[in-house]
C-alpha positions in Angstrom: -36.4 371.7 74.1 -38.2 369.2 76.2 -41.8 368.3 75.5 -44.1 368.4 78.5 -47.4 366.5 78.7 -50.5 368.0 80.4 -53.9 366.7 81.4 -56.7 368.2 83.5 -57.8 366.1 86.5 -61.3 366.7 87.8 -61.1 366.6 91.6 -63.8 367.2 94.2 -62.1 370.6 94.9 -62.0 371.7 91.3 -59.8 371.0 88.3 -56.1 370.3 88.6 -53.5 370.8 85.9 -51.1 367.8 85.9 -47.8 368.3 84.0 -45.1 365.7 83.4 -42.1 365.1 81.2 -40.6 361.7 80.5 -38.5 361.9 83.7 -41.4 362.5 86.1 -44.4 364.4 87.3 -43.4 368.1 87.4 -46.6 369.7 88.8 -50.1 369.5 90.1 -51.8 372.9 90.4 -55.3 373.9 91.1 -56.5 376.1 88.3 -55.9 379.8 89.0 -53.9 379.1 92.2 -51.0 381.3 93.1 -47.8 380.3 91.2 -49.9 378.3 88.7 -47.7 376.3 86.3 -44.7 378.5 87.5 -41.5 377.6 85.6 -43.2 376.2 82.5 -43.2 379.5 80.6 -41.8 379.1 77.1 -42.0 375.3 77.3 -43.7 373.1 74.6 -46.7 371.7 76.4 -49.0 369.2 74.7 -52.3 368.1 76.1 -51.8 364.4 75.9 -51.5 361.5 78.4 -48.3 359.7 79.2 -47.5 356.9 81.6 -46.5 359.2 84.5 -49.7 361.3 84.2 -51.8 358.1 84.2 -50.1 357.0 87.4 -50.6 360.4 89.0 -54.3 360.3 88.2 -54.6 356.8 89.7 -52.8 358.1 92.9 -55.2 361.1 93.0 -58.2 358.8 92.5 -57.1 356.7 95.5 -56.5 359.9 97.6 -59.9 361.4 96.8 -61.6 358.1 97.5 -60.5 358.6 101.1 -57.7 356.1 101.1 -54.2 356.8 102.0 -52.3 356.2 98.8 -49.0 355.8 100.7 -45.8 356.2 98.9 -45.7 357.6 95.4 -44.5 354.8 93.0 -43.8 357.0 90.0 -41.0 359.5 89.5 -41.4 363.1 90.7 -39.5 365.8 88.9 -40.4 369.2 90.4 -38.4 372.3 89.4 -37.0 374.3 92.2 -33.8 375.4 94.0 -31.8 373.0 96.1 -33.3 374.6 99.2 -36.8 374.3 98.0 -36.3 370.6 97.2 -35.0 370.0 100.8 -38.2 371.7 102.1 -40.4 369.7 99.8 -38.7 366.4 100.8 -39.4 367.3 104.5 -43.1 368.0 103.6 -43.3 364.6 101.9 -42.4 362.9 105.2 -45.4 364.4 107.1 -47.8 361.4 107.6 -51.4 361.3 106.4 -53.8 363.1 108.8 -50.9 364.8 110.7 -49.6 368.3 110.6 -46.4 370.2 111.3 -45.6 373.8 111.9 -43.3 375.8 109.7 -40.8 376.0 112.6 -40.8 372.1 112.8 -39.8 371.9 109.1 -37.1 374.6 109.7 -35.7 372.6 112.6 -35.8 369.3 110.6 -33.7 370.7 107.8 -31.5 373.0 110.0 -32.8 376.3 108.7 -32.9 379.3 111.0 -35.9 380.8 109.3 -39.5 379.6 109.4 -40.3 382.4 107.0 -37.9 380.9 104.4 -39.7 377.6 104.9 -43.0 379.3 104.2 -41.7 380.8 100.9 -40.7 377.3 99.7 -43.9 375.7 100.9 -46.0 378.2 99.0 -44.1 377.4 95.7 -44.5 373.6 96.0 -45.4 372.5 92.5 -46.7 369.1 93.5 -49.8 370.0 95.5 -51.4 367.1 97.5 -48.7 364.6 96.6 -46.1 366.8 98.4 -48.6 367.6 101.2 -48.0 371.4 101.8 -51.6 371.5 103.1 -50.3 369.7 106.3 -48.2 372.7 107.4 -49.8 375.1 110.0 -48.7 378.1 111.9 -46.8 377.9 115.2 -50.0 377.9 117.2 -51.7 375.4 115.0 -53.6 378.1 113.0 -54.5 377.8 109.4 -52.0 379.8 107.4 -51.7 380.6 103.7 -52.3 378.0 101.0 -51.6 378.8 97.3 -55.0 377.4 96.3 -56.9 379.0 99.2 -57.5 378.2 102.8 -60.8 376.6 102.0 -59.1 373.9 100.0 -56.4 373.4 102.7 -59.1 372.9 105.3 -61.0 370.4 103.0 -57.8 368.4 102.4 -57.0 368.2 106.1 -60.6 367.2 107.0 -60.5 364.6 104.2 -57.5 363.1 105.9 -59.3 363.0 109.2 -57.6 365.9 110.8 -59.8 367.9 113.2 -59.9 371.5 111.9 -61.0 374.3 114.2 -63.3 376.6 112.4 
């Protein structure tokens, strides 16, 4: 049984649960979001810092200060299927302040279904660091976000993206 480390990060959008093991950051979830801490059931989780959580908090501090923190310089260790990990890798390549449609992601990874992409995007356990908030509908419309559309809009505006309201 692996020990997981957890800390709460206080963001401008509300508290985030950060979870890591010694191999990497496993998740960042807004409290009460859909799929909150999914996959951690039955694990031993202790509320204690570790080096990876400290680095994640520094990254988030930079992000919420309005600076593009660029590349993540600490290991990520999200749990998911091989397909989900391909989708999450494609998300991580969307630049700060830009968006892509679900269909764009499907095309990038040679998947015939934008709906399958949407299912994987919604289960992204590394909110903000893997920028699922940068994915919009085919016509540029705001679509679902596990933490709520209001948070998605805030994150996009924070990055300088013009959001139509």
